[in-house]
C-alpha positions, 0 to 999 in steps of 0.5 A: 547487620541486622536492625538499626546496626545498618546505619552505622554512619562509619563503615569500619564500625561494622568491621569491629561487630563483624571481628567480635561477632564472626571471624569468618566474615572478616574477608568479605567484610574487608573487601566491601569497606575497600571498595567504599573506601577506595573503589572496586579497582583496588579489590578486583584488579584484574577482574575486567581482564583475560587471563591473555590480556594479563599475561600481555601487560605483565610481559612488558615488565619483563626482559632478557635480564628479568624472566617471568614465573607462572605459579601453575593453577587448574586450567591454566595452560602457560604454555599457550599463554606465552606462545599467545604473548602479543609482542611481535617485535621482540618474540623469538623462538619458545624453547619448552623444557619439561622439568624432571629428572636429569634435566638440568643440564640441558635446561642450562644448555637450553638458556646457553642457547637463548642468551646467545642466539635471542630464544624464549626458554621455557622451564616447566614445572621447576619444584620439581628440582629441588636440589636444583634452585640453588643452581638456577638461583645462581644463573638468575643472580648471573643473568640479572647482575651480569656476573656471568660474562658472556654476551646476552641477546636482547630478544633473550626471554625466559619463563619458567612454571611451577606449583604453589610451593614453599621451597620456592627460593627467595632469590627466584621471586625477588628476581621474576615478574610472579603470575599467579592465576588465581580462580574466582572465589564463588560460582558468579565470579567464575562464570564472569571471568569465564566469559571474559576469555570469549573472543568478542569478534568471535562471538558476534560472527555466530549466528543467532540460535548459538548466541542465544545458547551462549 
């Protein structure tokens, strides 16, 4: 803000001026205002966590009735993160189904087997199966309500991945724990996010020359 406008007692007045003169800066000024009023924890909730830590924390909200769905983003390997989930007590064998033509029956079979045996099942790229999504919605509804009948092993877990899309049924999203891994905006946040993904123990084990490079 130029000149005397920098000295507004109420930060909200700055938002009004920016809204009137520079609408392209609204996102930035709103972020600053929330930081000022509530603190950075409300604008960078996951900024201090590694991606795996976010998944581990979110896994606590899942159970055999509530699946986890990853929204794909560049550089995100959902399969690796699921395999690395830190939950030894509930961890089962992971069955991966790459969705595509004629894979509907395989997916249903793996889900039914997982419900009985307590395995983990992962359906990759479910957005490719537009015509099958209503049936998947019904499967999740039956699992959630117990309407399908039959025994469900409490170690069973269902994971799904999808690209960002507007065709995803609301019933699937409502019954899932959503993991959306968005790339940080700007070079500095990207570098900070990348640095947080370094294993600190492995870093400390490096010699002095390698530490200086990193």
